[in-house]
Each structure stands twice: as structure tokens, then as C-alpha cells.
N, C-alpha and C positions, 0 to 999 in steps of 0.2 A: 078336316080335309088335309091330306098329307101335303108337304111342301114340294113334293116331286110331281108337279103337274105336267111337265114335258118329259118326253122320252129321254132326252139328254140328261136332265137332272136325275131322273130315276136310275139310269144306267150308271151314273156317277156314284149313286148311293149303293146299289146292290149288284152290279155286274149285269151280265146279259142272260139271266135266267128266264126261260120262256114262260114258266109258270107265274113268275112275278110280273112279267110284262103284261099279261092278260088281266091281272088284278087291278091295274090303275089306268089302263088306256080306255078311251071312249070308243064306242062302236062306230065304224065307218063302213061304207059299202065296199065290197071287194073290187079290185081293179080288174076289169075285163081283159082277157088274154089278148084280144085284138088291139087294145090300146097300147100295149107294151112291146109289140113287135115279136111275139112268141111264134115259134113254129108249132104246128099242130101236135106233134108227138111229145113235146115236153111241157105241155100246159100244166100237168099235175105237178111236175118238178118245180116249175116256175111259181105255181100257187103256194107250194110248200115254202119256197124261198121267200116269197112275199109275206107269208104269215110269220116267218121267223124274224125278219127285219123289214117291217113295213115302212113306207114313207109317211112322214108327217110334215112338220115344218122343215125337216131336213130330208135329204135324199135317202131312199131306202136301198136295199141290196139290189133290187132290179134296176133302179135308176143308175147305179154305179156300174152295173154290168157283171155282177157276181155270177149270174146264171150263164152268161157266155163263157166265163172262165171255167166254170164247172163242166159245161158241155164240151169245151175244148179238151179238158183233162180227161173226160170220159172217152174221147176219141183215142187218146194215147194209152189209157189203162183199161183193158177189158174187165178187170176185176171190179173197178169202180162202176163201170157201166152195168154190170150184173147186179151189184148192190143197189144202185139207184132204180133199176127196173123192178127189182124185187120190192123195194120200198114203195115206189109209186103204185104198184099193184096192191100192196097191203093197205096203203092209205085210201086208195079209191074203193077197195072192197069194204073197208070199215065204214067209209062215208056212205056207200050205197046201203049197207046193212043198217046203219044208224039213222040216216036222214033221207034215204031213198033219192039222193041226188049225188052226182059226181062231185069230187072234192072241189074243183074249180067253180062249181055253181053255188057253193055254200057262202054264207056271209063271212066276214072277217072274224067275227066273234065265234061262229060255229067252227071255222077252220082252226082257230087257236085252241078251242076247247077240245076238238078231236085230237090234235097233236099232243096236247097236255095229257089227255086220257091215254094215248098210246105210250107216252113216256112213263106213266104211273103204273106199270106192270099189268095193264089190261090187254096189251098186244103180245103176240108171240115174241120170244126173246130175240130172235133174229131181226124182226122188224124194229124193235126198240134199239138194238145195237146199230142198225143201219140208219135210223133216224138221228141217233146221237152223233154218229160220225158225220152225217150230212150237216147237222146243226153246227158242229164244231168247225167244219170246213167253211160254211157260210160265214160264221162269226169271225173267223180268222181272216178270211178274204175281205170282209166288210171293214173291220176295225183296223186292218193294216193299210187300207186305202186312204186317199186324201179325203174322200167323202165321209168315211168313218171318223177320221180325225176331226173334221169340221163339225160333225154331229156332237162330238164331245168337247168341242172348243179346245182342241189339243194341237200344239205345234211341236215338232221334233226339236230337241235341243240343237244348238249350233254345233257343227262338226260331227253330227251323229249320222251314221249311215242309215239310209232309208231301207226298211225291211219291206219286201213285197212277197206275199205268199204265192 
């Protein structure tokens, strides 16, 4: 059994690769959309964000509010909104074709497997690019937040300016 039994230890070892995260995490039930205060139109986006940085013994991306920051950014940048809408449609159609369920109805393991599959050249190039951009945006926002620092047991050095994405 590997020594990285918690997400924090694992991320310290290998970074935030989504393929590696699914290899060592245990299965847990998906978080229902109504428990997290989602609005109806962004449940697929929020489910993707939850699959990228789920909560365990530490806060996940949804607990920290990454989804609200991305939704606010989408209001300001129509290009980002187009990319996210295109991505959520691609993820949902892949989910329906593969599992005959919408993406937010899938288990956490199924969600992560579907996103990994999309990243491994089985999805159209544009969908892969959009997913990689969203993943990077989520990870930057999560790990630059206080909750992300806490999950890694990291403190900014004294007199170091705090970076916020």
C-alpha cells in the first residue's frame, strides 16, 4: 500500500494530476447538487469542479467557493462562458452516451473516469482543450486559496504577498 493515503500527501508527492488522483482515492458517493447550493443551470459545471478537487478530510473546491468565482468570471468574459457551455454539453453528451445518465447523476468514480477518458484523446480536441483550461483554472483558484493552502499544510512565508487568482 502506498504511503500517500490522504489526498494531501498524494498531492505533495505528485502534483494535481487528475489521472493520478483517481488511482489512489477511495470511492465516495457524489455530492448532490441541492446540498451545495447550486443553481440549476450550472450543475454539470459544479459536478466537474467537484470531480476535479473533491472534498475529503479537507475542504474541496466547492466548499471554498471556486464555482462561484468561475461563474462570476463567466459573467465578465463571454468567451469563457462559451467554452464552459461547450464543455458542459460535451461532458453531458459523453455521459449520456456512455452511462445513459447525466453527468451529475454519476458516482464520483464514474465522473472521474469519464473526465480522464476525455483527457486521454477520446474526446474531440476542442472539448479536451476546454477541459484542460477549466481544470487549470480550478486548480489555480483552489491552491491559491487559504483552503488549498490548508489542504497542503502550507503557510506563506513572512512578508510574502498573498497571491489570489
